[in-house]
N, CA and C atoms of all chains as a GROMACS GRO file, in nm:
protein
  612
    1MET      N    1   0.085  -0.121   0.000
    1MET     CA    2   0.000   0.000   0.000
    1MET      C    3   0.088   0.125   0.000
    2ILE      N    4   0.057   0.217  -0.088
    2ILE     CA    5   0.134   0.343  -0.092
    2ILE      C    6   0.085   0.434   0.020
    3LEU      N    7   0.178   0.480   0.101
    3LEU     CA    8   0.143   0.563   0.217
    3LEU      C    9   0.191   0.706   0.195
    4VAL      N   10   0.095   0.798   0.202
    4VAL     CA   11   0.128   0.940   0.182
    4VAL      C   12   0.235   0.984   0.281
    5ARG      N   13   0.226   0.939   0.407
    5ARG     CA   14   0.320   0.988   0.508
    5ARG      C   15   0.464   0.949   0.476
    6GLN      N   16   0.483   0.835   0.408
    6GLN     CA   17   0.618   0.792   0.371
    6GLN      C   18   0.677   0.890   0.270
    7GLU      N   19   0.598   0.927   0.172
    7GLU     CA   20   0.648   1.017   0.066
    7GLU      C   21   0.664   1.159   0.120
    8VAL      N   22   0.567   1.204   0.200
    8VAL     CA   23   0.579   1.339   0.259
    8VAL      C   24   0.703   1.344   0.349
    9GLY      N   25   0.725   1.240   0.425
    9GLY     CA   26   0.843   1.235   0.512
    9GLY      C   27   0.972   1.241   0.431
   10ASP      N   28   0.978   1.163   0.324
   10ASP     CA   29   1.097   1.165   0.237
   10ASP      C   30   1.121   1.304   0.180
   11VAL      N   31   1.012   1.368   0.137
   11VAL     CA   32   1.024   1.502   0.077
   11VAL      C   33   1.075   1.602   0.182
   12LEU      N   34   1.021   1.594   0.302
   12LEU     CA   35   1.064   1.688   0.407
   12LEU      C   36   1.213   1.669   0.439
   13ARG      N   37   1.255   1.545   0.446
   13ARG     CA   38   1.397   1.518   0.473
   13ARG      C   39   1.484   1.568   0.357
   14ASP      N   40   1.442   1.538   0.233
   14ASP     CA   41   1.521   1.580   0.117
   14ASP      C   42   1.532   1.733   0.110
   15LEU      N   43   1.421   1.802   0.133
   15LEU     CA   44   1.424   1.949   0.129
   15LEU      C   45   1.515   2.004   0.239
   16ARG      N   46   1.506   1.946   0.358
   16ARG     CA   47   1.590   1.991   0.469
   16ARG      C   48   1.737   1.973   0.436
   17GLN      N   49   1.771   1.856   0.381
   17GLN     CA   50   1.912   1.828   0.350
   17GLN      C   51   1.961   1.917   0.235
   18GLN      N   52   1.873   1.941   0.135
   18GLN     CA   53   1.910   2.032   0.025
   18GLN      C   54   1.947   2.170   0.078
   19LYS      N   55   1.879   2.209   0.187
   19LYS     CA   56   1.905   2.342   0.244
   19LYS      C   57   2.014   2.339   0.349
   20GLY      N   58   2.073   2.221   0.368
   20GLY     CA   59   2.184   2.210   0.461
   20GLY      C   60   2.148   2.236   0.607
   21ARG      N   61   2.025   2.202   0.642
   21ARG     CA   62   1.984   2.225   0.781
   21ARG      C   63   1.976   2.094   0.858
   22THR      N   64   1.999   2.103   0.988
   22THR     CA   65   1.991   1.984   1.073
   22THR      C   66   1.847   1.965   1.120
   23LEU      N   67   1.818   1.840   1.162
   23LEU     CA   68   1.688   1.811   1.223
   23LEU      C   69   1.663   1.908   1.339
   24ARG      N   70   1.767   1.928   1.419
   24ARG     CA   71   1.754   2.011   1.539
   24ARG      C   72   1.715   2.155   1.502
   25GLN      N   73   1.779   2.208   1.398
   25GLN     CA   74   1.748   2.345   1.356
   25GLN      C   75   1.603   2.359   1.311
   26VAL      N   76   1.560   2.265   1.228
   26VAL     CA   77   1.424   2.274   1.174
   26VAL      C   78   1.320   2.250   1.283
   27ALA      N   79   1.347   2.150   1.368
   27ALA     CA   80   1.253   2.120   1.477
   27ALA      C   81   1.238   2.242   1.567
   28SER      N   82   1.350   2.304   1.598
   28SER     CA   83   1.347   2.420   1.687
   28SER      C   84   1.270   2.535   1.622
   29ARG      N   85   1.299   2.562   1.496
   29ARG     CA   86   1.233   2.674   1.427
   29ARG      C   87   1.083   2.647   1.410
   30ALA      N   88   1.047   2.520   1.393
   30ALA     CA   89   0.906   2.485   1.373
   30ALA      C   90   0.833   2.460   1.505
   31SER      N   91   0.907   2.469   1.616
   31SER     CA   92   0.851   2.438   1.748
   31SER      C   93   0.790   2.299   1.753
   32VAL      N   94   0.865   2.204   1.700
   32VAL     CA   95   0.822   2.065   1.698
   32VAL      C   96   0.930   1.984   1.771
   33ALA      N   97   0.891   1.881   1.845
   33ALA     CA   98   0.990   1.797   1.914
   33ALA      C   99   1.079   1.728   1.811
   34LEU      N  100   1.208   1.725   1.841
   34LEU     CA  101   1.305   1.668   1.747
   34LEU      C  102   1.273   1.522   1.715
   35GLY      N  103   1.239   1.444   1.816
   35GLY     CA  104   1.209   1.303   1.794
   35GLY      C  105   1.086   1.284   1.706
   36TYR      N  106   0.991   1.373   1.725
   36TYR     CA  107   0.868   1.367   1.644
   36TYR      C  108   0.897   1.398   1.497
   37LEU      N  109   0.974   1.504   1.475
   37LEU     CA  110   1.009   1.540   1.337
   37LEU      C  111   1.087   1.428   1.270
   38SER      N  112   1.175   1.366   1.347
   38SER     CA  113   1.252   1.254   1.294
   38SER      C  114   1.160   1.139   1.252
   39GLU      N  115   1.061   1.111   1.334
   39GLU     CA  116   0.965   1.004   1.300
   39GLU      C  117   0.882   1.041   1.177
   40VAL      N  118   0.846   1.169   1.167
   40VAL     CA  119   0.770   1.215   1.049
   40VAL      C  120   0.855   1.196   0.924
   41GLU      N  121   0.983   1.236   0.931
   41GLU     CA  122   1.070   1.222   0.813
   41GLU      C  123   1.086   1.077   0.772
   42ARG      N  124   1.084   0.986   0.870
   42ARG     CA  125   1.100   0.845   0.836
   42ARG      C  126   0.968   0.778   0.801
   43GLY      N  127   0.860   0.856   0.797
   43GLY     CA  128   0.730   0.801   0.758
   43GLY      C  129   0.666   0.716   0.866
   44GLN      N  130   0.713   0.735   0.989
   44GLN     CA  131   0.659   0.653   1.098
   44GLN      C  132   0.542   0.720   1.170
   45LYS      N  133   0.532   0.852   1.156
   45LYS     CA  134   0.421   0.926   1.217
   45LYS      C  135   0.353   1.012   1.111
   46GLU      N  136   0.221   1.020   1.121
   46GLU     CA  137   0.149   1.114   1.036
   46GLU      C  138   0.176   1.256   1.088
   47ALA      N  139   0.205   1.348   1.000
   47ALA     CA  140   0.218   1.487   1.041
   47ALA      C  141   0.081   1.553   1.030
   48SER      N  142   0.038   1.621   1.134
   48SER     CA  143  -0.089   1.694   1.125
   48SER      C  144  -0.071   1.810   1.028
   49SER      N  145  -0.181   1.866   0.984
   49SER     CA  146  -0.175   1.980   0.891
   49SER      C  147  -0.102   2.098   0.955
   50GLU      N  148  -0.119   2.115   1.084
   50GLU     CA  149  -0.051   2.225   1.153
   50GLU      C  150   0.101   2.203   1.155
   51ILE      N  151   0.143   2.077   1.175
   51ILE     CA  152   0.287   2.045   1.175
   51ILE      C  153   0.345   2.068   1.036
   52ILE      N  154   0.272   2.023   0.933
   52ILE     CA  155   0.322   2.043   0.797
   52ILE      C  156   0.339   2.192   0.768
   53ALA      N  157   0.242   2.272   0.812
   53ALA     CA  158   0.251   2.417   0.788
   53ALA      C  159   0.372   2.476   0.862
   54SER      N  160   0.394   2.432   0.986
   54SER     CA  161   0.507   2.484   1.066
   54SER      C  162   0.641   2.443   1.006
   55VAL      N  163   0.652   2.317   0.964
   55VAL     CA  164   0.778   2.268   0.910
   55VAL      C  165   0.805   2.335   0.774
   56ALA      N  166   0.700   2.352   0.694
   56ALA     CA  167   0.717   2.420   0.564
   56ALA      C  168   0.772   2.560   0.587
   57GLU      N  169   0.716   2.630   0.684
   57GLU     CA  170   0.762   2.766   0.714
   57GLU      C  171   0.907   2.763   0.764
   58ALA      N  172   0.937   2.665   0.849
   58ALA     CA  173   1.074   2.653   0.902
   58ALA      C  174   1.174   2.624   0.790
   59LEU      N  175   1.128   2.557   0.685
   59LEU     CA  176   1.215   2.523   0.572
   59LEU      C  177   1.213   2.632   0.464
   60ASP      N  178   1.132   2.734   0.483
   60ASP     CA  179   1.115   2.840   0.381
   60ASP      C  180   1.070   2.780   0.248
   61VAL      N  181   0.974   2.690   0.254
   61VAL     CA  182   0.922   2.623   0.135
   61VAL      C  183   0.769   2.631   0.141
   62PRO      N  184   0.702   2.660   0.030
   62PRO     CA  185   0.556   2.659   0.032
   62PRO      C  186   0.503   2.518   0.058
   63ILE      N  187   0.390   2.509   0.127
   63ILE     CA  188   0.326   2.379   0.151
   63ILE      C  189   0.297   2.311   0.016
   64SER      N  190   0.260   2.391  -0.083
   64SER     CA  191   0.225   2.334  -0.214
   64SER      C  192   0.345   2.265  -0.279
   65THR      N  193   0.466   2.313  -0.252
   65THR     CA  194   0.586   2.248  -0.308
   65THR      C  195   0.602   2.108  -0.247
   66ILE      N  196   0.581   2.098  -0.117
   66ILE     CA  197   0.590   1.968  -0.049
   66ILE      C  198   0.485   1.873  -0.106
   67MET      N  199   0.363   1.924  -0.121
   67MET     CA  200   0.253   1.840  -0.170
   67MET      C  201   0.275   1.798  -0.315
   68HIS      N  202   0.321   1.892  -0.398
   68HIS     CA  203   0.346   1.859  -0.539
   68HIS      C  204   0.454   1.752  -0.551
   69GLU      N  205   0.561   1.771  -0.476
   69GLU     CA  206   0.672   1.676  -0.484
   69GLU      C  207   0.629   1.538  -0.434
   70ALA      N  208   0.552   1.534  -0.325
   70ALA     CA  209   0.502   1.405  -0.275
   70ALA      C  210   0.409   1.341  -0.378
   71ALA      N  211   0.325   1.423  -0.442
   71ALA     CA  212   0.233   1.372  -0.544
   71ALA      C  213   0.310   1.311  -0.661
   72GLU      N  214   0.418   1.377  -0.701
   72GLU     CA  215   0.502   1.326  -0.811
   72GLU      C  216   0.559   1.189  -0.776
   73ARG      N  217   0.610   1.177  -0.654
   73ARG     CA  218   0.671   1.049  -0.614
   73ARG      C  219   0.566   0.938  -0.606
   74ILE      N  220   0.448   0.974  -0.553
   74ILE     CA  221   0.340   0.876  -0.543
   74ILE      C  222   0.296   0.834  -0.684
   75SER      N  223   0.295   0.932  -0.774
   75SER     CA  224   0.256   0.902  -0.912
   75SER      C  225   0.349   0.797  -0.974
   76VAL      N  226   0.480   0.810  -0.949
   76VAL     CA  227   0.574   0.711  -1.002
   76VAL      C  228   0.551   0.575  -0.937
   77LEU      N  229   0.529   0.574  -0.806
   77LEU     CA  230   0.503   0.447  -0.737
   77LEU      C  231   0.376   0.382  -0.790
   78GLU      N  232   0.274   0.463  -0.817
   78GLU     CA  233   0.149   0.407  -0.871
   78GLU      C  234   0.170   0.353  -1.012
   79GLY      N  235   0.256   0.420  -1.088
   79GLY     CA  236   0.291   0.368  -1.220
   79GLY      C  237   0.359   0.234  -1.209
   80LEU      N  238   0.443   0.219  -1.109
   80LEU     CA  239   0.513   0.093  -1.086
   80LEU      C  240   0.416  -0.020  -1.055
   81GLN      N  241   0.312   0.014  -0.975
   81GLN     CA  242   0.212  -0.088  -0.939
   81GLN      C  243   0.133  -0.132  -1.062
   82THR      N  244   0.098  -0.032  -1.145
   82THR     CA  245   0.008  -0.060  -1.258
   82THR      C  246   0.083  -0.118  -1.377
   83PHE      N  247   0.201  -0.062  -1.403
   83PHE     CA  248   0.280  -0.105  -1.520
   83PHE      C  249   0.422  -0.139  -1.474
   84PRO      N  250   0.440  -0.246  -1.400
   84PRO     CA  251   0.571  -0.273  -1.341
   84PRO      C  252   0.682  -0.286  -1.444
   85ASP      N  253   0.648  -0.315  -1.570
   85ASP     CA  254   0.753  -0.341  -1.668
   85ASP      C  255   0.786  -0.222  -1.758
   86VAL      N  256   0.704  -0.115  -1.750
   86VAL     CA  257   0.727  -0.008  -1.846
   86VAL      C  258   0.789   0.119  -1.785
   87VAL      N  259   0.802   0.122  -1.652
   87VAL     CA  260   0.865   0.240  -1.591
   87VAL      C  261   1.017   0.222  -1.601
   88PRO      N  262   1.086   0.316  -1.664
   88PRO     CA  263   1.231   0.301  -1.682
   88PRO      C  264   1.303   0.292  -1.546
   89ASP      N  265   1.404   0.208  -1.540
   89ASP     CA  266   1.479   0.188  -1.416
   89ASP      C  267   1.534   0.319  -1.360
   90GLU      N  268   1.583   0.406  -1.450
   90GLU     CA  269   1.647   0.528  -1.400
   90GLU      C  270   1.546   0.620  -1.331
   91LEU      N  271   1.420   0.610  -1.372
   91LEU     CA  272   1.316   0.689  -1.309
   91LEU      C  273   1.289   0.635  -1.169
   92VAL      N  274   1.284   0.505  -1.158
   92VAL     CA  275   1.261   0.442  -1.029
   92VAL      C  276   1.375   0.478  -0.934
   93ALA      N  277   1.498   0.465  -0.983
   93ALA     CA  278   1.613   0.492  -0.898
   93ALA      C  279   1.613   0.636  -0.850
   94SER      N  280   1.568   0.729  -0.936
   94SER     CA  281   1.575   0.870  -0.898
   94SER      C  282   1.470   0.905  -0.794
   95VAL      N  283   1.365   0.826  -0.786
   95VAL     CA  284   1.258   0.859  -0.692
   95VAL      C  285   1.289   0.806  -0.554
   96GLU      N  286   1.334   0.684  -0.546
   96GLU     CA  287   1.339   0.622  -0.415
   96GLU      C  288   1.448   0.515  -0.411
   97PRO      N  289   1.566   0.553  -0.366
   97PRO     CA  290   1.677   0.458  -0.367
   97PRO      C  291   1.647   0.331  -0.289
   98GLU      N  292   1.573   0.341  -0.176
   98GLU     CA  293   1.552   0.223  -0.093
   98GLU      C  294   1.420   0.153  -0.124
   99LEU      N  295   1.368   0.176  -0.245
   99LEU     CA  296   1.239   0.119  -0.281
   99LEU      C  297   1.236  -0.032  -0.264
  100SER      N  298   1.347  -0.097  -0.298
  100SER     CA  299   1.348  -0.243  -0.295
  100SER      C  300   1.340  -0.298  -0.153
  101LEU      N  301   1.364  -0.212  -0.055
  101LEU     CA  302   1.361  -0.259   0.084
  101LEU      C  303   1.220  -0.259   0.141
  102ARG      N  304   1.125  -0.198   0.068
  102ARG     CA  305   0.991  -0.189   0.126
  102ARG      C  306   0.911  -0.315   0.112
  103MET      N  307  -0.380   3.020   0.862
  103MET     CA  308  -0.290   2.907   0.829
  103MET      C  309  -0.357   2.814   0.729
  104ILE      N  310  -0.284   2.780   0.626
  104ILE     CA  311  -0.338   2.687   0.526
  104ILE      C  312  -0.326   2.544   0.579
  105LEU      N  313  -0.438   2.473   0.581
  105LEU     CA  314  -0.440   2.338   0.636
  105LEU      C  315  -0.458   2.235   0.524
  106VAL      N  316  -0.362   2.143   0.515
  106VAL     CA  317  -0.367   2.039   0.412
  106VAL      C  318  -0.498   1.961   0.422
  107ARG      N  319  -0.542   1.930   0.544
  107ARG     CA  320  -0.663   1.847   0.558
  107ARG      C  321  -0.786   1.913   0.499
  108GLN      N  322  -0.791   2.047   0.504
  108GLN     CA  323  -0.906   2.118   0.447
  108GLN      C  324  -0.910   2.098   0.295
  109GLU      N  325  -0.795   2.111   0.232
  109GLU     CA  326  -0.790   2.099   0.085
  109GLU      C  327  -0.809   1.953   0.042
  110VAL      N  328  -0.745   1.860   0.116
  110VAL     CA  329  -0.763   1.718   0.084
  110VAL      C  330  -0.910   1.680   0.100
  111GLY      N  331  -0.972   1.729   0.205
  111GLY     CA  332  -1.115   1.700   0.228
  111GLY      C  333  -1.201   1.753   0.115
  112ASP      N  334  -1.173   1.876   0.074
  112ASP     CA  335  -1.250   1.935  -0.037
  112ASP      C  336  -1.234   1.853  -0.165
  113VAL      N  337  -1.110   1.810  -0.191
  113VAL     CA  338  -1.082   1.732  -0.312
  113VAL      C  339  -1.157   1.599  -0.307
  114LEU      N  340  -1.154   1.534  -0.191
  114LEU     CA  341  -1.223   1.404  -0.179
  114LEU      C  342  -1.374   1.422  -0.202
  115ARG      N  343  -1.429   1.527  -0.147
  115ARG     CA  344  -1.572   1.551  -0.166
  115ARG      C  345  -1.603   1.582  -0.312
  116ASP      N  346  -1.520   1.668  -0.373
  116ASP     CA  347  -1.544   1.704  -0.514
  116ASP      C  348  -1.534   1.582  -0.605
  117LEU      N  349  -1.433   1.500  -0.583
  117LEU     CA  350  -1.416   1.379  -0.666
  117LEU      C  351  -1.536   1.286  -0.649
  118ARG      N  352  -1.579   1.269  -0.524
  118ARG     CA  353  -1.693   1.180  -0.496
  118ARG      C  354  -1.819   1.230  -0.568
  119GLN      N  355  -1.841   1.362  -0.560
  119GLN     CA  356  -1.961   1.418  -0.621
  119GLN      C  357  -1.952   1.412  -0.774
  120GLN      N  358  -1.831   1.434  -0.828
  120GLN     CA  359  -1.813   1.422  -0.973
  120GLN      C  360  -1.851   1.282  -1.022
  121LYS      N  361  -1.826   1.184  -0.937
  121LYS     CA  362  -1.855   1.046  -0.976
  121LYS      C  363  -1.996   1.004  -0.936
  122GLY      N  364  -2.072   1.099  -0.881
  122GLY     CA  365  -2.211   1.072  -0.848
  122GLY      C  366  -2.230   0.967  -0.739
  123ARG      N  367  -2.134   0.962  -0.646
  123ARG     CA  368  -2.147   0.863  -0.538
  123ARG      C  369  -2.185   0.932  -0.407
  124THR      N  370  -2.253   0.857  -0.324
  124THR     CA  371  -2.292   0.910  -0.194
  124THR      C  372  -2.182   0.884  -0.092
  125LEU      N  373  -2.185   0.960   0.017
  125LEU     CA  374  -2.093   0.938   0.129
  125LEU      C  375  -2.103   0.793   0.174
  126ARG      N  376  -2.226   0.745   0.184
  126ARG     CA  377  -2.250   0.610   0.234
  126ARG      C  378  -2.184   0.505   0.145
  127GLN      N  379  -2.197   0.523   0.013
  127GLN     CA  380  -2.136   0.426  -0.081
  127GLN      C  381  -1.984   0.423  -0.067
  128VAL      N  382  -1.924   0.540  -0.062
  128VAL     CA  383  -1.777   0.546  -0.055
  128VAL      C  384  -1.728   0.495   0.080
  129ALA      N  385  -1.796   0.535   0.186
  129ALA     CA  386  -1.755   0.491   0.320
  129ALA      C  387  -1.762   0.339   0.329
  130SER      N  388  -1.869   0.284   0.276
  130SER     CA  389  -1.886   0.138   0.280
  130SER      C  390  -1.777   0.068   0.201
  131ARG      N  391  -1.752   0.116   0.079
  131ARG     CA  392  -1.652   0.053  -0.007
  131ARG      C  393  -1.512   0.067   0.052
  132ALA      N  394  -1.487   0.178   0.121
  132ALA     CA  395  -1.353   0.201   0.178
  132ALA      C  396  -1.341   0.142   0.319
  133SER      N  397  -1.450   0.083   0.369
  133SER     CA  398  -1.452   0.032   0.508
  133SER      C  399  -1.414   0.138   0.609
  134VAL      N  400  -1.475   0.256   0.591
  134VAL     CA  401  -1.451   0.369   0.681
  134VAL      C  402  -1.587   0.409   0.738
  135ALA      N  403  -1.591   0.450   0.863
  135ALA     CA  404  -1.718   0.494   0.922
  135ALA      C  405  -1.768   0.617   0.847
  136LEU      N  406  -1.899   0.620   0.822
  136LEU     CA  407  -1.959   0.729   0.746
  136LEU      C  408  -1.934   0.864   0.813
  137GLY      N  409  -1.952   0.870   0.943
  137GLY     CA  410  -1.933   0.997   1.015
  137GLY      C  411  -1.789   1.046   1.006
  138TYR      N  412  -1.697   0.951   1.009
  138TYR     CA  413  -1.555   0.985   0.999
  138TYR      C  414  -1.522   1.041   0.861
  139LEU      N  415  -1.571   0.974   0.756
  139LEU     CA  416  -1.545   1.023   0.619
  139LEU      C  417  -1.605   1.162   0.600
  140SER      N  418  -1.722   1.181   0.658
  140SER     CA  419  -1.786   1.312   0.648
  140SER      C  420  -1.700   1.420   0.714
  141GLU      N  421  -1.642   1.388   0.829
  141GLU     CA  422  -1.554   1.485   0.897
  141GLU      C  423  -1.427   1.511   0.816
  142VAL      N  424  -1.374   1.404   0.754
  142VAL     CA  425  -1.255   1.420   0.670
  142VAL      C  426  -1.288   1.513   0.553
  143GLU      N  427  -1.402   1.491   0.489
  143GLU     CA  428  -1.439   1.575   0.374
  143GLU      C  429  -1.455   1.721   0.414
  144ARG      N  430  -1.501   1.744   0.538
  144ARG     CA  431  -1.520   1.882   0.583
  144ARG      C  432  -1.392   1.942   0.644
  145GLY      N  433  -1.284   1.865   0.639
  145GLY     CA  434  -1.156   1.917   0.690
  145GLY      C  435  -1.148   1.922   0.840
  146GLN      N  436  -1.237   1.847   0.907
  146GLN     CA  437  -1.239   1.850   1.053
  146GLN      C  438  -1.152   1.741   1.114
  147LYS      N  439  -1.122   1.638   1.037
  147LYS     CA  440  -1.034   1.531   1.086
  147LYS      C  441  -0.922   1.508   0.986
  148GLU      N  442  -0.803   1.478   1.039
  148GLU     CA  443  -0.693   1.438   0.952
  148GLU      C  444  -0.722   1.294   0.904
  149ALA      N  445  -0.704   1.269   0.777
  149ALA     CA  446  -0.714   1.131   0.728
  149ALA      C  447  -0.577   1.068   0.737
  150SER      N  448  -0.568   0.950   0.795
  150SER     CA  449  -0.440   0.879   0.796
  150SER      C  450  -0.407   0.836   0.654
  151SER      N  451  -0.282   0.799   0.634
  151SER     CA  452  -0.238   0.755   0.501
  151SER      C  453  -0.316   0.632   0.456
  152GLU      N  454  -0.349   0.544   0.551
  152GLU     CA  455  -0.425   0.423   0.518
  152GLU      C  456  -0.567   0.460   0.472
  153ILE      N  457  -0.626   0.559   0.540
  153ILE     CA  458  -0.762   0.602   0.502
  153ILE      C  459  -0.761   0.666   0.364
  154ILE      N  460  -0.659   0.749   0.338
  154ILE     CA  461  -0.651   0.813   0.206
  154ILE      C  462  -0.638   0.705   0.097
  155ALA      N  463  -0.556   0.603   0.124
  155ALA     CA  464  -0.540   0.496   0.025
  155ALA      C  465  -0.671   0.422   0.003
  156SER      N  466  -0.744   0.393   0.112
  156SER     CA  467  -0.872   0.321   0.100
  156SER      C  468  -0.976   0.403   0.025
  157VAL      N  469  -0.984   0.531   0.058
  157VAL     CA  470  -1.085   0.616  -0.005
  157VAL      C  471  -1.051   0.638  -0.153
  158ALA      N  472  -0.921   0.653  -0.182
  158ALA     CA  473  -0.880   0.668  -0.322
  158ALA      C  474  -0.923   0.545  -0.402
  159GLU      N  475  -0.899   0.429  -0.345
  159GLU     CA  476  -0.937   0.305  -0.413
  159GLU      C  477  -1.090   0.298  -0.430
  160ALA      N  478  -1.162   0.336  -0.324
  160ALA     CA  479  -1.309   0.334  -0.331
  160ALA      C  480  -1.361   0.430  -0.437
  161LEU      N  481  -1.286   0.538  -0.462
  161LEU     CA  482  -1.327   0.637  -0.562
  161LEU      C  483  -1.272   0.604  -0.702
  162ASP      N  484  -1.192   0.499  -0.710
  162ASP     CA  485  -1.125   0.464  -0.837
  162ASP      C  486  -1.040   0.580  -0.889
  163VAL      N  487  -0.965   0.641  -0.797
  163VAL     CA  488  -0.879   0.754  -0.831
  163VAL      C  489  -0.741   0.726  -0.774
  164PRO      N  490  -0.634   0.753  -0.849
  164PRO     CA  491  -0.501   0.736  -0.790
  164PRO      C  492  -0.479   0.833  -0.673
  165ILE      N  493  -0.402   0.791  -0.574
  165ILE     CA  494  -0.369   0.880  -0.463
  165ILE      C  495  -0.298   1.005  -0.516
  166SER      N  496  -0.217   0.987  -0.619
  166SER     CA  497  -0.142   1.101  -0.673
  166SER      C  498  -0.234   1.208  -0.730
  167THR      N  499  -0.350   1.168  -0.782
  167THR     CA  500  -0.446   1.266  -0.834
  167THR      C  501  -0.500   1.353  -0.721
  168ILE      N  502  -0.532   1.287  -0.608
  168ILE     CA  503  -0.582   1.360  -0.492
  168ILE      C  504  -0.475   1.458  -0.443
  169MET      N  505  -0.351   1.410  -0.435
  169MET     CA  506  -0.242   1.494  -0.384
  169MET      C  507  -0.212   1.609  -0.479
  170HIS      N  508  -0.210   1.581  -0.610
  170HIS     CA  509  -0.184   1.687  -0.708
  170HIS      C  510  -0.291   1.794  -0.701
  171GLU      N  511  -0.415   1.751  -0.694
  171GLU     CA  512  -0.526   1.848  -0.692
  171GLU      C  513  -0.521   1.931  -0.563
  172ALA      N  514  -0.493   1.866  -0.450
  172ALA     CA  515  -0.481   1.941  -0.324
  172ALA      C  516  -0.364   2.039  -0.333
  173ALA      N  517  -0.253   1.995  -0.392
  173ALA     CA  518  -0.135   2.082  -0.406
  173ALA      C  519  -0.169   2.205  -0.490
  174GLU      N  520  -0.245   2.183  -0.597
  174GLU     CA  521  -0.286   2.295  -0.684
  174GLU      C  522  -0.367   2.398  -0.606
  175ARG      N  523  -0.462   2.348  -0.527
  175ARG     CA  524  -0.548   2.441  -0.452
  175ARG      C  525  -0.468   2.516  -0.346
  176ILE      N  526  -0.375   2.444  -0.280
  176ILE     CA  527  -0.291   2.508  -0.179
  176ILE      C  528  -0.202   2.614  -0.246
  177SER      N  529  -0.156   2.582  -0.366
  177SER     CA  530  -0.071   2.676  -0.440
  177SER      C  531  -0.146   2.808  -0.464
  178VAL      N  532  -0.272   2.798  -0.502
  178VAL     CA  533  -0.351   2.919  -0.525
  178VAL      C  534  -0.371   2.995  -0.394
  179LEU      N  535  -0.400   2.923  -0.286
  179LEU     CA  536  -0.418   2.989  -0.156
  179LEU      C  537  -0.288   3.057  -0.113
  180GLU      N  538  -0.175   2.994  -0.138
  180GLU     CA  539  -0.046   3.055  -0.102
  180GLU      C  540  -0.018   3.178  -0.187
  181GLY      N  541  -0.062   3.173  -0.313
  181GLY     CA  542  -0.049   3.292  -0.398
  181GLY      C  543  -0.132   3.407  -0.342
  182LEU      N  544  -0.248   3.374  -0.290
  182LEU     CA  545  -0.335   3.476  -0.230
  182LEU      C  546  -0.270   3.541  -0.110
  183GLN      N  547  -0.201   3.458  -0.028
  183GLN     CA  548  -0.136   3.512   0.091
  183GLN      C  549  -0.022   3.605   0.053
  184THR      N  550   0.053   3.564  -0.052
  184THR     CA  551   0.175   3.637  -0.088
  184THR      C  552   0.145   3.758  -0.175
  185PHE      N  553   0.052   3.739  -0.269
  185PHE     CA  554   0.018   3.847  -0.362
  185PHE      C  555  -0.134   3.866  -0.363
  186PRO      N  556  -0.190   3.917  -0.255
  186PRO     CA  557  -0.336   3.923  -0.244
  186PRO      C  558  -0.402   4.002  -0.356
  187ASP      N  559  -0.328   4.092  -0.422
  187ASP     CA  560  -0.394   4.178  -0.521
  187ASP      C  561  -0.379   4.131  -0.664
  188VAL      N  562  -0.295   4.028  -0.687
  188VAL     CA  563  -0.270   3.993  -0.827
  188VAL      C  564  -0.336   3.862  -0.871
  189VAL      N  565  -0.398   3.791  -0.777
  189VAL     CA  566  -0.466   3.668  -0.817
  189VAL      C  567  -0.605   3.705  -0.869
  190PRO      N  568  -0.636   3.669  -0.993
  190PRO     CA  569  -0.766   3.707  -1.051
  190PRO      C  570  -0.882   3.651  -0.970
  191ASP      N  571  -0.987   3.730  -0.955
  191ASP     CA  572  -1.102   3.688  -0.876
  191ASP      C  573  -1.161   3.556  -0.924
  192GLU      N  574  -1.165   3.538  -1.057
  192GLU     CA  575  -1.230   3.417  -1.108
  192GLU      C  576  -1.153   3.291  -1.067
  193LEU      N  577  -1.022   3.307  -1.049
  193LEU     CA  578  -0.940   3.194  -1.005
  193LEU      C  579  -0.972   3.162  -0.860
  194VAL      N  580  -0.984   3.266  -0.780
  194VAL     CA  581  -1.017   3.248  -0.639
  194VAL      C  582  -1.152   3.179  -0.625
  195ALA      N  583  -1.249   3.229  -0.699
  195ALA     CA  584  -1.384   3.175  -0.689
  195ALA      C  585  -1.387   3.028  -0.728
  196SER      N  586  -1.304   2.991  -0.827
  196SER     CA  587  -1.310   2.853  -0.874
  196SER      C  588  -1.244   2.756  -0.776
  197VAL      N  589  -1.158   2.808  -0.692
  197VAL     CA  590  -1.089   2.719  -0.598
  197VAL      C  591  -1.172   2.692  -0.475
  198GLU      N  592  -1.229   2.795  -0.420
  198GLU     CA  593  -1.285   2.781  -0.287
  198GLU      C  594  -1.398   2.880  -0.266
  199PRO      N  595  -1.520   2.837  -0.291
  199PRO     CA  596  -1.632   2.930  -0.281
  199PRO      C  597  -1.645   2.994  -0.143
  200GLU      N  598  -1.614   2.919  -0.037
  200GLU     CA  599  -1.634   2.973   0.098
  200GLU      C  600  -1.509   3.034   0.159
  201LEU      N  601  -1.415   3.071   0.070
  201LEU     CA  602  -1.287   3.126   0.115
  201LEU      C  603  -1.306   3.244   0.208
  202SER      N  604  -1.402   3.330   0.177
  202SER     CA  605  -1.418   3.452   0.254
  202SER      C  606  -1.466   3.426   0.397
  203LEU      N  607  -1.512   3.304   0.421
  203LEU     CA  608  -1.562   3.273   0.556
  203LEU      C  609  -1.452   3.228   0.649
  204ARG      N  610  -1.330   3.206   0.594
  204ARG     CA  611  -1.225   3.153   0.681
  204ARG      C  612  -1.163   3.260   0.767
   0.00000   0.00000   0.00000
């Protein structure tokens, strides 16, 4: 089953790392517990809408960017489910390096 | 504050109505309590990733479609926050009829 929280978590982590920020910095700026943010990034906890808004602001990224990026990744995963043989390998690799572990 | 659950709820309701299905039909097919789905559609409850997956399947819509559509609506709302004077009225009206009540 494709889980939105897994993709949203991946996107939040990727955006944070692209901006060179630590979990601690973002958690502090978003007023979110560090352990909670870490669980959200790993797709282990659902982020409430308020948390997503706070983290987006802490990352200086629009909420719509997070949602669009998560939608794109989910779209590729759904393509994989429906047409497992026609999605090019390089597209799969670019979306989710640890896909095979799921 | 822009809340993802509000936009996701609106999208779920719009998709359901476009397909001419009742709350009861979708709730039953998704194995979700009717009252809960109703609250999700009204943006009063966060839908878990599992619920979103079930409701998407019950609506015969990819999860990515729901996420893309919600992202689009959030993008317009964020444009309104940032540039309140440059977003055309007709665009605002098409996104969210009850925007002025928030």
